[in-house]
N, C-alpha and C positions, 0 to 999 in steps of 0.2 A: 421568890423567885430565885431560882436557881445564879449562882454566881456568876456563872457562862452567860447567862442573858445581859449581866450589867457590864460588859466587856466595851467599853465604844470602838475598839478594832472589831468588825464584822466577818473578815472574809476569813474563817477558820472551822475548823472540823475537830469532833472529840470521839477519841477513842479512848473506850474502856478495857483496860487487861484484868480480868477481874478472875479469881478463883473458886469463889462461889456464885450461883447462880442468883442475878440481880432480877430483883424484884420490879424496881422502879426505870421506870422508861421516860429517857427525856429527847427532845426535839434534836436533832443533825449530831445523834449518838450513837455511834458503832461499841456495842458490847462484844468480846471478844471473849470466851470460857477457855480456862486455862489449866492445866494442873497446876500442883504447888511447883513454885521455880522463883529464884531470886528477883531482884529487882531489876538487874539489867538484864536476864531474861525476857523480861516483861518490856521494860524499853526496847529490845533489841526486836519484837514480834509488832510491836506498836508502830515503829521506823518502818517495816515493812508493808505495813497495810496502811501506812500514811499516805495521801494524794500528793501535799504540798509540797514547795519546794525548801520551809524550815519549819525544825521542829522544836516545840516548848513541850517540856517533859513538865507537871508539876504533882504533890503528892494528895493524896485523895484526902489529909488532913490540913492543906494548906487552901489560904483564902485570898485569891489575887484581888489586888486594886484595880478599880476600873478600867485604867490604863496602862495595867499591864502588858497586856500584847503590844495595844499601840506603842507605848515606847522601846519595847521588844525589837520590836519590825524596824522602827525608824531608824536603829544601829546598822541594818543589813543593807541600806544604801550605798553603805561606803564597802563597793565588791573587796576589801582588803581584811574585812572582816568574816569571819566563816563560824563565830562563837560567843555567846555571852553567857555570862552567868550570875549568879545572884540572892 
């Protein structure tokens, strides 16, 4: 089971910014093929494609805990918080 399916928070979209053609398809996932570029440029493309109010970036070699999104989103209930990291 892909890690995103284990998330306890379910209201999210996944956008993969890839320099290669992705052979594997995942539900609820949009894959955007790009030329070679740095990570900041890829994040900017992902942000432009996103439809949600909160952006969460994660590297392709990271394996988030099942409550990762739930814990992050909880912070944004305070309107004075505009970013979290960790």
